[in-house]
N, C-alpha and C positions, 0 to 999 in steps of 0.2 A: 789484451791487457786492460785492467781496470785501474782507476785512480781514486785515492782517498786524500782529503785535506783535513787536518786537525788544526783549527785556528785557536790561538790563545791571545787574548787582548793584552797589550801593554807590556811586552817583554822585549827589552833591548839588550845590546851588548855593551855593558858598562865596564867599570874597573873592578879589579879583584880586591874590593874593600869590604870585608865582612861587617863593618860597623854601619854601613849604609846600603849594602847590596845583599839581599837575602839569597841571591843565587850563588854568592861566594861562600866558601866553606862547606858546600854541599855538592854531591856528585850528581846533580840533575843532568839529564840529557841536554837541557837548555842552558847549562852553566858554561857560557863562553865569554871571554873577557878581552878587553883591548890590550892589557898589559901582562897577561899570563896565559899559559896553555889552557885550552878548554877541556871539557869533559871527554872521556874516552867513549866513542860511540861503538855500537855493534859493528861487525865487519861490513855490513851492507850500508852503513850510515855515512852521510856526508853533512857538513855544516858550511853554509855559504852566507856570509854577511851581505845584506842588501840595504840599499838606501831607502829612507822613508820620507825625505824632504822634497824630492823632485825638483830641487833648486828653487822652490817657491818660498818666499819670505814667511817667517813665522814658524810656530811649532806644528809638527804634523798632528793630525787629529783623526779620530775614529771614523767619522762619517765619510770623509773624503778618501782616506786610505783603504777602508774596507770596500768602498765602491771600486777603487782601483784593483784590489785583489779579485773582486767578484765580476769585474768586466774585462780585466786585462788592459784597461785604458788608463793613461796617466791623469786621473781625475783632477788632482790639484792644479795641474798645468792647464787642463781644458777649461776649468772654471776660474782660474786665476787666484785661488786662495785655498787655505785649509778650512774645513768645516767640522766643528766638533759635534759629538753626540749622534744625532740622527740626521739622515739625508734631508737637505732642503730641496726645493723644487728643481734646480739644475741637476743635482745628483740623482734625484728620483727619475728624471728624464733619461739620464745616462744609463741607469739600471734598467729602465723599461726598454731601452733600445739595444743595449749592448751586454746585458746579463749573460754570463757564460752558461747559465742554466738554460736560458732561452735559446742560445746558439747550439747547445748540445741537443736539445729537443728537436730543433729544426733540422739537424743532421741525422736524426734517427737514433740518437743516443739517449740513455736514461740517466736521471739524476735523482738523488734523494737526500733529505736533510735529516740527520740522526736525532736532532734535538726535539724534545716534546715540550709543548706549551699548554698553559691553562686554556680551556675552551673559552672562558670569559674574555681573556686577552685577545685571542684570535678573532672572536666574533665582534668585539668592540672595534677592531681595526678593519673588519670586513675582509679578512684574509681567508682564502680557500683552505679548508682543513679536511682531514680524514674524518670519517664518521665517528661519533662518540655516543655511547649509550648513557653516559653519566650527565647529570645536570651541571650547569656552570658552577665552578668551585667557589666563586664569590661574585658580588655585584659591585661594579665600579660606580662611585658617586659621580654626579655631573661634572664636578670640578676636575676629577681625575680623568674622565673621558675627554675633556677639552685639552688636557696636557699630553694625552697618549699619542705616541708616534711609533711608526714602524721602523725597525732596524734595517740596515743595508742587506743583511743576510735574508731576512724574510721577504724583502722587496725583490731580491734577486731570484728567489724561488717562485715568488708570485708571478714575476715576468715570464717564467717558463711554465706556468700553469701546473706547478707541482704542489699538491695538497700537503699542508704542514701537519706534523704529528701532534697528537694531544696526550694528556696524561693517561688516557685509556691505553694508548700505545705503550707508554712506560710501564703500566701495570701488566700488560700482556708480554713484556719482554721484547717489544718491537720499537723501543725508543729510549732516549736518555734525557735526564734533566741536565741543565747547563753546568751544574756543579759536579757532575759525574756520579756522585753517590746518592743523590736524592735527599740528603740531609737538610738542605736549605728549604726545600718545599715542605718537608715534614715539620720543620721548626716554625713555619708560617701557617700551620694549621691544616695542611693537606696530608693527613695521616695515612691515607690510602696509597700515596705514592711510595713505591718500594724503595728501601734503602739497600744499596749494593756496595760491595767492595769494588775498588778499581779494576781488579781482575775480572769480576763478574760483569762490570760495565763493558770491558773489552770484548767479552763474549757476545754481549748484546750488540755492540758496534758491528762486529763482523757478521752477525746474523742479519742486521739491517743492510749491510753492504752487499749481501749476496743478491739483492734484487735490483742492483743498478750498476751502470758503468762508472758513475761518479758519486761519491759519498762525502758529505761535509758535516763536520761537527764544530761547534762554537763554545768557547769557555771564556768568561770575562772577569772572573773574580780576582785575578792577579792585578788587572788594571784598577779595579775598585779598591783593592788594598793599597796600591800605589798612591792613589789620590788621597786616601786617608792617612798615609804614612804609617800604616799599621804593620809593623814587622811580623807580629804573630799571625795575623790574617794572611800576609803574603806567604809566609812559610807554609801555612796550612794549605793554601791554594796550590802552591808549587809542589808540595809533597803529594797531594792528590793527583794533580795532572801528570806528574812524572811517573807515578806508579801506574796510572792508566796508560800513558804512552808506552812505557816499557812492556806492558802486557799486550798492547796492540801490536807492537813491533815483534814481540816474541811469537805471536800467533798469526802473523801476517801470511795470507795465502801467497804462494809463489807468483800468481798472476796479477798481483796488485802493487802499484807504486804508491808510496805514502809520502806526502809532504806535510811538514809542520811549519806554520808561519805565524807571525804576529803583524800588527799594523803599524806600531810605533813603540818607542821605548817609554818606560815609566817606572815599573817596579824595581828595575836594576839600580835606581838611585833614589832612596827614600829620604835624602836630604832636602828634597823638594816635592811639592804636590803636583808639579807640572809634568807634562810629557817632556821627553828629552829629544835631542837631535841625533841620538845614537843610531847606528844601523841596527837592524834586527837579524837574529839568526833564522835562516830557513834550513830546516833539517830534511834530509832525503833518506828514505829507506826503500830498497828494492834492488832489482837487477841493475847492472851497469848502465849508467845514464850520464855520460860525460857532458851532455848539454847543460846539466844543472850548474856546472861551474861558471856558466855565462850569465846566470841570474844577476841582475843589477839593481832592480827596484822591486817593491812589493807587487807592482802590476805584472811583473814577469811570472808570478805564481799563476795567475789566471790564464795568461797566454800559454804557459807550459801545460796546464791541464788540457786546453784545447788542442795543442799540438800532439800530446800523447794520445788523445782520443780521435786524432785525424780530422779535426775540425779547423778549417782555415778561415 
């Protein structure tokens, strides 16, 4: 049995209030609410609300909760606080030691990251990447280099010595851009990056997933729209991700378990720019797995991946 995780940043379970919640009034697979029935899932689907706060004061943040997902460890409890944006030194140490990618590799399992990145970005961060025959897409000025930081996901894969994909992989149909379709990269001047429909992106995802026991994909535009309180951008991001997710689920091989998760709430309440304290939905698609009903925090996503792949 193989496992795939589709991660979407900043999607929580809010109220069914269409004026502030772009998930309301739409039949997204992630449209689940505190005060109304949620979306009807395919027969193999389950939705489990999980906690994002870990009982730690303050609002949950991306760096600490993504570290929790990718290590299976209660990162905010272990460091005593929530950390926004990119992992700081304590979180980097947690990822280096406890990355589920590292643990899978040590147990003889294989893992791959479906996202593709610009060569210039990966090389500036000194992250191991797959070969690329193309020159760097852009040159980062010194000020940008000083501000550049690695995400929890790239650090988790680096800890497991898994080379990251480049835009060459995206062009070869062996990787995806973070926005699913490639439109964002093309709008920023990278015209050779292919533009795909969500259904075509799902085909690429499953092509990538054939090479590994564990496959991960990351999408963060919903969180970006939430911080901007941009209803149109939120709907666009959710429309695209939902179409991609539906295609992934519809074409899921029978030997793959799929989890969909977020790190914290945000886009479900556009009355504020801040992250919310709401639980997030974890969606499951696959053969019967009653153990998913026991998921309690976002860290349980990482622990469940290890359990399903027989890594203790």
